[in-house]
C-alpha positions as CSV (number, residue, x, y, z in Angstrom):
1,X,82.1,72.2,93.6
2,X,80.5,75.2,91.8
3,X,83.0,77.8,90.7
4,X,81.9,81.4,90.8
5,X,83.4,84.9,90.4
6,X,82.2,86.2,93.7
7,X,84.3,87.6,96.6
8,X,83.7,85.9,100.0
9,X,84.0,88.3,103.0
10,X,84.1,86.9,106.5
11,X,84.1,88.4,109.9
12,X,84.0,86.9,113.4
13,X,81.1,89.1,114.6
14,X,78.4,91.0,112.8
15,X,79.9,94.5,113.5
16,X,83.0,93.5,111.5
17,X,81.0,93.1,108.3
18,X,77.7,95.0,108.8
19,X,79.0,98.1,107.0
20,X,79.8,96.0,103.9
21,X,76.3,94.3,104.1
22,X,74.7,97.7,104.2
23,X,76.4,98.7,100.9
24,X,75.2,95.6,99.0
25,X,72.6,95.9,96.3
26,X,70.2,93.1,95.1
27,X,70.5,91.4,98.5
28,X,69.8,87.8,99.1
29,X,70.0,85.8,102.4
30,X,70.6,82.1,103.0
31,X,72.1,79.7,105.4
32,X,75.2,77.7,104.5
33,X,76.7,75.2,106.8
34,X,74.5,76.5,109.6
35,X,75.9,80.0,109.1
36,X,74.1,83.1,107.9
37,X,75.3,84.4,104.5
38,X,74.3,87.6,102.7
39,X,75.0,88.0,99.0
40,X,74.6,91.0,96.7
41,X,76.6,93.4,94.5
42,X,78.9,96.3,95.0
43,X,79.2,97.9,91.6
44,X,79.6,94.9,89.3
45,X,81.3,92.7,91.9
46,X,79.4,89.8,93.3
47,X,79.9,89.7,97.1
48,X,79.0,87.1,99.7
49,X,79.4,88.0,103.4
50,X,79.5,85.5,106.2
51,X,79.7,85.9,110.0
52,X,81.8,82.9,111.1
53,X,81.9,83.3,114.9
54,X,85.1,83.9,116.8
55,X,88.2,81.7,116.8
56,X,90.0,79.3,114.5
57,X,87.5,76.4,114.7
58,X,84.4,78.5,113.8
59,X,86.3,80.2,111.0
60,X,87.5,76.9,109.4
61,X,84.0,75.3,109.6
62,X,82.3,78.4,108.2
63,X,84.7,79.0,105.3
64,X,84.9,75.4,104.4
65,X,81.1,75.2,104.1
66,X,80.9,78.4,102.0
67,X,83.8,77.4,99.7
68,X,82.4,73.9,99.2
69,X,79.0,75.4,98.3
70,X,80.4,77.8,95.8
71,X,84.1,78.5,95.2
72,X,84.9,82.2,95.4
73,X,87.6,84.1,93.4
74,X,88.9,85.7,96.6
75,X,88.5,85.4,100.3
76,X,88.7,88.6,102.5
77,X,88.8,88.2,106.2
78,X,88.2,91.4,108.1
79,X,87.6,92.7,111.6
80,X,89.2,94.3,114.6
81,X,92.6,93.4,116.0
82,X,95.1,94.3,118.6
83,X,98.0,96.4,117.3
84,X,101.6,96.0,118.5
85,X,102.9,99.4,119.6
86,X,106.3,98.5,118.1
87,X,104.7,98.3,114.6
88,X,103.9,102.0,114.6
89,X,100.1,101.3,114.1
90,X,97.7,103.3,116.2
91,X,94.1,102.6,117.1
92,X,92.0,102.9,114.0
93,X,94.8,102.2,111.6
94,X,94.6,99.4,109.0
95,X,96.8,96.4,108.8
96,X,97.0,94.0,105.8
97,X,98.6,90.6,106.6
98,X,101.5,89.4,104.4
99,X,102.0,86.3,106.6
100,X,99.9,84.5,109.3
101,X,101.4,82.5,112.2
102,X,99.5,80.5,114.8
103,X,101.5,81.1,118.0
104,X,100.1,78.1,119.8
105,X,101.4,75.6,117.3
106,X,104.8,74.4,118.1
107,X,107.0,72.9,120.9
108,X,107.1,74.9,124.1
109,X,110.7,76.0,124.8
110,X,112.4,75.3,128.1
111,X,113.0,79.0,128.6
112,X,110.2,81.4,128.0
113,X,112.6,83.9,126.6
114,X,113.4,81.5,123.7
115,X,111.4,81.3,120.5
116,X,108.7,78.6,120.0
117,X,110.2,75.6,118.3
118,X,108.6,74.2,115.1
119,X,106.4,71.2,115.2
120,X,108.2,67.9,114.3
121,X,105.5,67.3,111.7
122,X,103.7,69.2,109.0
123,X,100.2,70.5,109.1
124,X,100.1,70.7,105.3
125,X,102.4,70.1,102.4
126,X,101.4,71.8,99.2
127,X,103.7,72.3,96.2
128,X,107.0,73.4,97.7
129,X,105.3,74.6,101.0
130,X,105.8,72.8,104.3
131,X,103.4,74.4,106.7
132,X,104.1,74.0,110.4
133,X,102.7,77.1,112.0
134,X,103.3,80.0,109.6
135,X,101.2,80.6,106.5
136,X,102.5,82.6,103.6
137,X,100.0,84.9,101.8
138,X,100.2,85.5,98.1
139,X,101.9,88.8,97.6
140,X,99.9,90.1,94.6
141,X,96.5,90.5,96.3
142,X,98.3,92.2,99.3
143,X,100.0,94.6,97.0
144,X,96.8,95.5,95.1
145,X,94.9,95.9,98.3
146,X,97.6,98.2,99.7
147,X,97.6,100.3,96.5
148,X,93.8,100.6,96.5
149,X,93.7,101.7,100.2
150,X,96.7,104.0,99.8
151,X,94.9,105.8,97.0
152,X,91.3,105.8,98.3
153,X,91.4,105.4,102.1
154,X,93.9,108.0,103.4
155,X,92.1,108.8,106.6
156,X,94.5,106.5,108.6
157,X,97.8,104.6,108.2
158,X,97.8,101.5,106.0
159,X,100.5,99.0,106.8
160,X,101.4,95.5,105.5
161,X,103.1,93.0,107.7
162,X,102.9,89.7,109.6
163,X,99.9,88.9,111.8
164,X,99.7,86.4,114.6
165,X,96.7,84.3,115.6
166,X,96.1,83.6,119.3
167,X,93.6,81.5,121.2
168,X,94.4,83.2,124.4
169,X,94.0,87.0,124.1
170,X,97.2,88.7,125.2
171,X,96.5,90.6,128.5
172,X,100.0,91.6,129.8
173,X,102.8,93.8,128.5
174,X,105.3,91.0,129.3
175,X,103.5,88.6,126.9
176,X,103.1,91.3,124.3
177,X,106.9,92.0,124.4
178,X,107.7,88.3,124.1
179,X,105.4,87.8,121.2
180,X,106.8,90.8,119.3
181,X,110.3,89.6,120.0
182,X,109.6,86.1,118.6
183,X,107.3,87.0,115.7
184,X,107.7,90.8,115.0
185,X,103.9,91.0,114.2
186,X,102.0,94.2,113.5
187,X,98.6,92.7,114.6
188,X,97.1,90.0,116.8
189,X,93.7,88.4,116.3
190,X,92.0,85.0,116.7
191,X,91.0,83.8,113.2
192,X,93.6,84.5,110.7
193,X,95.7,81.3,110.6
194,X,92.5,79.3,110.2
195,X,91.4,81.3,107.2
196,X,94.9,81.3,105.7
197,X,95.1,77.5,106.1
198,X,91.8,76.9,104.3
199,X,92.7,79.3,101.5
200,X,96.0,77.5,100.9
201,X,94.3,74.2,101.0
202,X,91.8,75.3,98.3
203,X,94.4,77.4,96.4
204,X,92.4,80.6,96.8
205,X,93.7,84.1,96.9
206,X,93.4,85.5,100.5
207,X,93.4,88.9,102.1
208,X,93.2,89.6,105.8
209,X,92.5,93.3,106.5
210,X,91.9,94.5,110.0
211,X,91.6,97.7,111.9
212,X,93.2,98.2,115.3
213,X,90.7,98.5,118.2
214,X,93.4,98.4,120.9
215,X,97.0,97.9,121.6
216,X,98.3,94.4,122.5
217,X,99.4,94.3,126.1
218,X,97.8,95.1,129.5
219,X,94.0,94.7,129.1
220,X,92.2,97.9,129.7
221,X,88.9,98.1,127.8
222,X,88.5,101.7,128.7
223,X,91.2,102.5,126.1
224,X,89.6,100.3,123.3
225,X,87.7,101.8,120.4
226,X,85.7,99.0,118.8
227,X,83.2,101.3,117.0
228,X,86.1,103.1,115.2
229,X,87.7,99.7,114.3
230,X,84.4,98.3,113.0
231,X,83.9,101.5,110.9
232,X,87.4,101.4,109.5
233,X,87.6,97.7,108.6
234,X,84.2,97.9,106.9
235,X,85.2,101.0,105.0
236,X,88.5,99.5,103.9
237,X,86.9,96.3,102.6
238,X,84.2,98.4,100.8
239,X,86.9,100.4,99.0
240,X,88.6,97.3,97.8
241,X,85.3,95.8,96.6
242,X,84.3,99.0,94.9
243,X,87.6,99.1,93.0
244,X,87.8,95.4,92.4
245,X,87.5,95.5,88.6
246,X,89.6,98.6,88.3
247,X,92.6,96.7,89.7
248,X,92.1,93.7,87.4
249,X,90.9,91.3,90.1
250,X,93.0,89.6,92.8
251,X,93.8,86.2,91.4
252,X,97.6,86.6,91.9
C-alpha cells in the first residue's frame, strides 16, 4: 500500500462535498474502485474527495478502495444529518462525532423500552478494543477540529458528541425518543459507523463532521433545509483543510 500525506474527504452524495471540490487547486480526476475521486490542493494540503454513495455498504467499499490505493493521513466524513432536539443542535448547526454507534447491531430486547443488548461476539478486536456496535474516535483530531471551527466558523453552533448510524431513517417522534434514551446521540446519519470501522481497522485518524438538515423524528420534508446543511458541512470541512498545517496535522 502506498503511504501519502493527503486527507481523504468522503460524502454520500455530491452535494455534501461539492463545495470542497470547488475550492481545490491543481485538480485531477480519476476512478478508484469504481468510484469517482477528485484530488487537488487547499493551501499546501493535498486533498482527495470521494462520493461514496449512501449507506454503510457503499461507504465501506469506497473507503477501502481509496485507502488500499493510497493510504491517507486522515479521513474526514462529512454531509448532512438529523439532529436530536435534546442535544440543543438546530438546523444548520455543526456536529463532530466523538463516538459512532450502529443502532442495528445487537440483540433485540424483549421490551422495546429496554436498551439494545450487545452482540454475543465481536466485530473487531484491536489492541485493547473489543468492538461490538460502538466505535470510539480518537480524541485529538476531534479536539483540533473543534478548536479550528470554534475559531473560524462562528456562524453556527459547533458541538462534539456521540453519533448513531441507522439503516432505517427515523420517521416518528416515538422512535426518536427511544433512540435518544438509549444512546444519547446528538446526530443520526447512515454512513458513520462504516467509516469508523474502516478507520479503526487501518489505524487511521478519523473525523465525522456533519451539518443538521432536519430534526430526528416525525418526517416532514417541508421543514428540512438541505441546501443550508450542504453549505455548512462543506464550509466546515474547508476551514479545517485550510488550517490543517497551522494545527500541526491530525495524527493524534
